[in-house]
N, C-alpha and C positions, 0 to 999 in steps of 0.2 A: 171205224165207230169215231164219230167227232167227240171232242173233249167239251166237258160241260164247263158251264162259266165257274169262275172262282167263288169263293165264298166272300162274304162282306168282310171288310178289314175288321181285326181284332176278333172274328169269330173262328176258333179253332175247328178243324176238320173233326168230325166224329162225335161232335156234341149236339147235333141235329137231331130231329125225328123225336122229340119228347123225352130224350134221356136225360136224367137228372146231373147237374154237376157234381164234382167231387165233393165240394162243399157240402151239398145237399144230403148225397149219400152217406156222408161221414157224421153229419151233425144230429141225425135221427129226427129233423123237422118234418111234420107231417105235411104233405102237399095237397092234402084234401081235408078241410076241418081244422079247428085250433085248439080242440081239446088236449090237456095235458096228458103226459104218459108217465104217471108215477108208478110206485112198486106195484108190480102184478097188473099193471096196464100194458095190454099188447098193442103194438102200432097196427094200422091196417094191414090186412094181408098183402094190398097191392105194394107195398113199400119193399118186400123182399123179393119178388120178382124184379123190381126196377134195379135193385142191387145187383142182382144175379145179372140182368142184360148189361148192366153198367161193366161189370167184371168181364163178360164176355166181349163187350165192345172193345174194351183196352187190348185184351188179348189178340182179337182180330186186327186193331192197328198195328200192333207189333210185328204180327205175322207178314202185311203187308208192307210195312217198311223193310223189314229183313229181306223181303223179295224184291222190293224196290232197288235196295241197295246192291242186289246181286245183278240185276238187269242194268242199272245205271253203270255198275263198275265194269261190264261185259260189253254193253254196246254205247256206251256216252249218254250223254243227256238227249241229243239230237235223236239217237237210233232207238232210244227206249219210247214205250207207250203204256197206256192202261191196259190194253189188252194182254201186252206180254208180261206186265207185273201181275195181273190176276192170275193169268196160267201159271207163272212161277210160284204164286202164293197158294195154288189149288184151288181157287174159287173162282166164280162168275165174274163178269164185267159188273154186272149189276150189284152185287155185293159189295166190290171195291166202291162204287161210286154212293154207297149209303155212308161211307167215311171221307171220301175225299173226290171232291168234283172233277179233277181232272189231273194231269201229270204233274202241272206246276204247283199244285197244292201238294202234292207228295214230295216233290223236291224240296220245298221250302220246309215242310215239317222234317225230313230227315237230314238235310243240311243243316238245320238249326241245330239239331241234336249233335251232329259231327262237329260243329263250331264249339260245342259246349264242351266235349270231349278233347277238342284240339287245344282250347283255353288251357284245361286241366293238365294236360302233357306240357305245355309251354311253362305253366307254374312250376312244375316240377324240375325241369331241366335247365332252366334260365335263371342259375341261382349264383351268388358270389363265390361260394363253395366251389362249384365246377368251374368257373372262370379262373379261379387262381390254381388250378391244378397244372402240371405241365401240359403243354398245347396238346400233344396226342391224346393224352387221357381224357382233357377236357372236351375234344372233339367226339372221342368215343362216347362220353356221358352225355352229350347234348344231340349229336346227330344220330346215334342209334335209337333213341325213343322216338324222336320225330319220323325216321324212316321206318320203323317199327308200326307207328301209328298208319302210315300211308298205306303200306303192305297189308295191313290187317282191314282197312278201310278203303279199298280202291276206289268206292264211290266219290270221295272226297275229292279227288282229281277231277271226277268228270263233273261234278257239281260246282266246284269252286274256280276252275280254270277253263273250262270248255266254253265256247263261244254257243249263244242260244240259252244258257242256263237265266233262271230267273233273277231279274234286275236287284230285288231286294236280297237276294242270298248274295249276289256278286258284292252288292255295297257292305253288307255284313263282314265278308270275308276280307274285303280291301281294308276296311278300319282293323280287323284282325292283323293283318299283316303290317299295318302301320305299327302296332303296338309291338310285333315281332322284331322290327328294324330297331324301333327305339330302344327295346330292352337289349338288342344285340350291341347297339352303340354304347350302352350305359355300360355291360360288361367288358367291352373293348377299353373304354376308358377308365375302368376300374383296375384292368391289368396293365395298361400303359398310360399311366397319366400324364405324359408328356405330350401326347396327342392332343391337338387341338380339337375341340367339340365338332367343327365342321369335318374334319378329317374323319372323325370316328364314325360321323355318319355317312360319309362316303363309303368307308370300309365296309360297314354294316350293308349299306344297299348293296355294294357287289357280292359281298359273303351271301346276303339272303339270294341274291339273282343266280349265283353258282349252285345254291342248294335246290332251288325252285327246278331249275332247267336240269341239274343232274338226276333229280329225283324223277321227272318225268321220262327222262332217258331210261334210268334204270327200271321203271315200271312197264316199260315196252318190253321188257325181258323177264324170264322167269328162272327160277332155281339158281344154280352157281352163276349163271352168267349176270343175274340181278345182283348178287352177291357182290360180284367182280365189278361192276359199275359203283356200288355204293363205296367200295372200298376205295376206287379211284376218286370217286368224288370227295371223300375225306382226305386223300393225298394231294388233290388240288387244293383243297382249303388249307391245309398244313403248309404248303410252299407258298401260298398267297399271303397267309397270316403273320407266319414266322419272322420276316424281318421286321415286322410292325409291333408284334406283343411279345417276340421273344418264344423260346422253345421250353426253357425251363420253368418251374414254378416260381412266380414272383416272390420275392423277399417280404415278409411280413412287416408291415409299418405299424 
């Protein structure tokens, strides 16, 4: 089955076909007629079925995105198809196309949600408190949540790093990577204030490259072998960073 054309820019998949927006559903505005709805006045009966349809539509979108995450995680972006996603979700391709016009639209919606979760994870781990711990503990506090995120969301690698992924998603991920590296450089400078800013930036770039490459390698394995590769990744980062930032907790200044 050929892919349908993308939706117009700015139009979120799943709101076509006469469905009310979330604001209309929650505000109580009547879409037919303009009479007030004071105490004891019922809204038109048609408003209630619309709200039910909206809720069902949101549940269906979640179902499709969960299925897409599994398919992208297992087969990559290029290896996935709308037919495979529909089959994984237990719906017909026609049902899928009611909400998403093609595979790219699914990837953009799913990828955007994953990026939001990734930003939240970054904000929780890239903190001055973690940076000022002994190096081994700092790496545990930073690397473990990041690797945990990828292990629980394998579709993130398929959508963010794989060739052929939507350009808009790749651009957004590249911007987040830039923030990731800048924040890493800030924490390195906080821990080792004697390093020049340009050296902090280079160290952050290499540490980021170690991490992304190591995680792709770790994710190609499962179980104990994956855990062993994550442990080796942290050991490699420790050996690289120790001469630059020290191994003990820096003295408070």
